[in-house]
Phi, psi and omega in degrees: 000137194284168178291322181301306183293323177299317183296314177300320184290318179303313182292324173297321182289331172299312178305305183302310179279349178283323191292310175304314186296318173301314182294322180304324187274348186285139352265153175234013174202181188299145178254136175253125164268112174271143170214148194262021183223166182303157175292147188092357176272179187297319192276325181295315180301309180298319174310314185288323171302313186287327185288323184289330177279311188301327181294347183295307189269333176287340169084007182224146177295143170238110177265148183254125189240111175284127173229075187290147177143143174057039181050049176086359180289330176300311179296312177306311177302318178297323179286317189298335183266004189274165171287133182286070188236006176084007181256346164241110180242153183246131175270100195249135172259185182287346169305332184303302178283334172302306175301322181291328186285325190258331181284135178267003189236010175300126182257036174202161181273136195290325182266311198265352178272006186223160172253128178272113192272290184196152166281162179233328187210139162250154176193151182267181170251154169249136182262118186226166171226171179294162181294334178263004180304136176294346185271131174246344174216156178303320185299324175298317176304307182300318183299321176295317180296320175304310182299321190233062186310135174072009180269321181284133180255142180226145174267158172211177177283000183141159176298129182086357170293162179288348175291314179291303183298329176304308184285337173288329171300308182299315177305315180297315181290333183255000176061041174242167183231133171240162182262116188274127183234092180277140180243167179268065177125157177286326178292317171301319179298321184283337177289319179300323187280337172298319181275000174089027184279334180211175185269332170203176183217149161253112183235156176293152185293332176314281182286346178279323186305308185298325174290332175291309189294336186274348182095003176297318191237162177230127180277129182268316187203158172245146190282339180293169178289317177252162183303150177272138188298326187286334183228073186293342179273356183266126187273161182285165174289329175296319179304336180255036173090026178233088188291139180077002190285128176208126163228118176245127183266171180208164168222142181208198189228129180228179181206155178312147177304144179098349174322123177306132171315311181298328175294311183294326175300307180309316179293316183301309181291332173286322173301320178291325173300309179311307180294343177272354186283127183302328189280326178288317169316312178300313177295331177288313182292327172298334179270358177098357181260173173245104176297125181200125177266158173227161180293156173306319180289324173297322184286327175296323178293321185296309180300317173298323182284320177280341172291334172288315181303306179297322180301321183289318182292317181302316179295314192279329180267353186054042173270138171198158185240125175289000000 
């Protein structure tokens, strides 16, 4: 056998044997959780809950780094281009497929440029108004929107965010038109509603729940198929005359495509262990979410399914992001 052939064989053997060795050694340094929204929002809070618990058994510190912008797309792009070594992970929300469906300038493949590890929490959106709003029901709001197309304003965490697309789905299904007021994140949007900059919002249960309980805001509807346990008196959107309407949001963990399976399996196992910890469960429930993991294949199918749903909305409603 020539020296050249032996060299090629040696390189291939190193590749084959190197991956298990790398996985066996994982982790041996700091891990970074990237998330694409301002601190204090739903995704940021969940990222910190997971990081705090997972570091206990992974034995390495996990830091949460915010890279806000473009409904999470800046963080997603950063992770998609990172080394698939398990040290840069994405805490990703359901805004990911929504923004990917609407944006013309996403510089990554929404599904295929990531390894989907597990979901961590599922939660609905609450459609809410200020406590002094004239709207007492979602039906009243929809009726006025039909009478005055484009006059009622709603806020969101940004163009292409799930908060944006949820209201646009409502508009599409009720044949109404609203004026969109985008913000750079969910917390700034909630502040905007508090100061009266717009009429209503569809927001995640995490940051909105305490404001409803304190009386600052009033919930008109929940976007899940069934009423939400935390607010059993709040009717669903479907109950208020919008048949079949359902939007359930989620947050989970992903990695760059090409992550070695042994490392993926390790991270997946740690997420499942973390979700079973009573303190973690109670923290997620306090945010209005249900802590629930999925297998990698199930999470990938969820993302692909939601990408198809929002792509259909983009076509039918003519919504796109430059």
